[in-house]
C-alpha beads as a LAMMPS data file, in Angstrom:
LAMMPS data file: protein, C-alpha beads

111 atoms
110 bonds

1 atom types
1 bond types

-500.0 500.0 xlo xhi
-500.0 500.0 ylo yhi
-500.0 500.0 zlo zhi

Masses

1 110.0

Atoms # bond

1 1 1 184.545 -381.848 -216.812
2 1 1 185.276 -378.918 -214.334
3 1 1 184.541 -376.337 -216.991
4 1 1 185.507 -373.421 -214.478
5 1 1 189.222 -374.652 -214.726
6 1 1 189.277 -375.239 -218.384
7 1 1 187.995 -372.072 -218.819
8 1 1 190.464 -369.986 -216.711
9 1 1 193.484 -372.046 -217.570
10 1 1 192.848 -372.981 -221.103
11 1 1 193.434 -376.511 -220.098
12 1 1 191.478 -379.595 -219.277
13 1 1 192.275 -381.412 -215.852
14 1 1 193.869 -384.122 -217.684
15 1 1 196.569 -381.683 -219.437
16 1 1 197.665 -379.818 -216.343
17 1 1 201.036 -381.001 -214.861
18 1 1 201.187 -382.217 -211.743
19 1 1 204.092 -380.518 -209.749
20 1 1 207.092 -382.737 -208.480
21 1 1 207.503 -384.154 -205.101
22 1 1 210.310 -381.446 -204.647
23 1 1 208.139 -378.541 -205.715
24 1 1 205.616 -379.638 -203.312
25 1 1 208.427 -379.659 -200.688
26 1 1 209.757 -376.128 -201.461
27 1 1 205.881 -374.951 -201.521
28 1 1 205.442 -376.845 -197.950
29 1 1 208.940 -375.070 -196.465
30 1 1 207.388 -371.669 -197.768
31 1 1 204.136 -372.441 -195.944
32 1 1 205.885 -373.745 -193.068
33 1 1 208.277 -370.497 -192.785
34 1 1 205.213 -368.367 -192.986
35 1 1 203.321 -370.161 -190.313
36 1 1 205.975 -369.789 -187.666
37 1 1 206.807 -365.862 -188.459
38 1 1 207.327 -364.327 -185.046
39 1 1 204.934 -361.654 -185.717
40 1 1 201.917 -363.128 -183.912
41 1 1 203.656 -365.275 -181.005
42 1 1 200.258 -366.135 -179.296
43 1 1 199.237 -368.229 -182.784
44 1 1 202.902 -369.311 -183.674
45 1 1 202.667 -372.387 -181.813
46 1 1 199.357 -373.400 -183.167
47 1 1 200.946 -372.457 -186.976
48 1 1 203.924 -374.798 -186.018
49 1 1 201.722 -377.868 -185.385
50 1 1 200.112 -377.283 -188.663
51 1 1 203.029 -376.640 -190.587
52 1 1 204.847 -379.866 -188.801
53 1 1 202.109 -382.033 -190.005
54 1 1 201.855 -380.485 -193.646
55 1 1 205.935 -380.580 -193.878
56 1 1 205.933 -384.282 -192.625
57 1 1 203.264 -385.287 -195.337
58 1 1 205.357 -384.010 -198.206
59 1 1 208.593 -385.373 -196.555
60 1 1 207.014 -388.801 -196.992
61 1 1 206.881 -388.265 -200.988
62 1 1 210.293 -386.154 -201.433
63 1 1 212.741 -387.924 -203.672
64 1 1 215.983 -385.820 -203.690
65 1 1 217.492 -387.814 -206.613
66 1 1 221.285 -386.995 -207.548
67 1 1 221.026 -383.572 -206.820
68 1 1 223.130 -382.797 -203.794
69 1 1 221.319 -379.467 -202.792
70 1 1 217.801 -381.050 -203.058
71 1 1 219.063 -383.551 -200.740
72 1 1 220.397 -381.001 -198.175
73 1 1 217.084 -379.499 -198.522
74 1 1 215.127 -382.376 -197.501
75 1 1 217.879 -383.071 -194.792
76 1 1 217.226 -379.402 -193.323
77 1 1 213.576 -379.596 -194.079
78 1 1 213.225 -383.030 -192.134
79 1 1 215.394 -381.307 -189.269
80 1 1 212.847 -378.282 -189.281
81 1 1 209.987 -380.683 -189.049
82 1 1 211.321 -382.448 -185.947
83 1 1 211.921 -379.132 -184.350
84 1 1 208.565 -377.686 -185.071
85 1 1 207.169 -381.016 -183.718
86 1 1 208.605 -379.647 -180.055
87 1 1 207.877 -376.269 -180.613
88 1 1 211.257 -374.895 -181.065
89 1 1 210.593 -372.283 -183.451
90 1 1 213.851 -370.284 -183.693
91 1 1 215.511 -373.571 -184.476
92 1 1 213.130 -374.424 -187.211
93 1 1 213.152 -370.891 -188.793
94 1 1 216.648 -371.474 -189.402
95 1 1 216.818 -374.626 -190.683
96 1 1 213.714 -373.427 -193.036
97 1 1 215.642 -370.637 -194.459
98 1 1 218.743 -372.972 -195.134
99 1 1 216.379 -375.492 -196.906
100 1 1 215.322 -372.397 -198.884
101 1 1 218.963 -371.662 -199.901
102 1 1 219.616 -375.289 -200.729
103 1 1 216.334 -374.705 -203.176
104 1 1 217.999 -371.808 -204.718
105 1 1 221.055 -373.591 -205.353
106 1 1 219.460 -376.531 -206.853
107 1 1 217.521 -374.152 -209.285
108 1 1 220.627 -372.314 -210.274
109 1 1 222.326 -375.530 -211.283
110 1 1 219.548 -376.619 -213.631
111 1 1 219.378 -373.541 -215.338

Bonds

1 1 1 2
2 1 2 3
3 1 3 4
4 1 4 5
5 1 5 6
6 1 6 7
7 1 7 8
8 1 8 9
9 1 9 10
10 1 10 11
11 1 11 12
12 1 12 13
13 1 13 14
14 1 14 15
15 1 15 16
16 1 16 17
17 1 17 18
18 1 18 19
19 1 19 20
20 1 20 21
21 1 21 22
22 1 22 23
23 1 23 24
24 1 24 25
25 1 25 26
26 1 26 27
27 1 27 28
28 1 28 29
29 1 29 30
30 1 30 31
31 1 31 32
32 1 32 33
33 1 33 34
34 1 34 35
35 1 35 36
36 1 36 37
37 1 37 38
38 1 38 39
39 1 39 40
40 1 40 41
41 1 41 42
42 1 42 43
43 1 43 44
44 1 44 45
45 1 45 46
46 1 46 47
47 1 47 48
48 1 48 49
49 1 49 50
50 1 50 51
51 1 51 52
52 1 52 53
53 1 53 54
54 1 54 55
55 1 55 56
56 1 56 57
57 1 57 58
58 1 58 59
59 1 59 60
60 1 60 61
61 1 61 62
62 1 62 63
63 1 63 64
64 1 64 65
65 1 65 66
66 1 66 67
67 1 67 68
68 1 68 69
69 1 69 70
70 1 70 71
71 1 71 72
72 1 72 73
73 1 73 74
74 1 74 75
75 1 75 76
76 1 76 77
77 1 77 78
78 1 78 79
79 1 79 80
80 1 80 81
81 1 81 82
82 1 82 83
83 1 83 84
84 1 84 85
85 1 85 86
86 1 86 87
87 1 87 88
88 1 88 89
89 1 89 90
90 1 90 91
91 1 91 92
92 1 92 93
93 1 93 94
94 1 94 95
95 1 95 96
96 1 96 97
97 1 97 98
98 1 98 99
99 1 99 100
100 1 100 101
101 1 101 102
102 1 102 103
103 1 103 104
104 1 104 105
105 1 105 106
106 1 106 107
107 1 107 108
108 1 108 109
109 1 109 110
110 1 110 111
């Protein structure tokens, strides 16, 4: 048993709730957006390659279900990953922002 994890959280690993694929997608979108920030143009392309791989990996597991906002977020994230693949950072950023907006829409509907 991982006692460090149990002592920090008060839970044993079996009790921890795994994030849903949509939660993982939201985190991946945030990481991708951070990776392609315009603050460091020289490093943006290497960040874009890593972000595209990470985003594509999570997109394979994402299932939006009946939620229209989540379906739109998945579509935006897929399009952003495609733009990242070709190094089109501005287009990818725009689509990542759109995906973030759809996640917000989805969360407000659940509340």
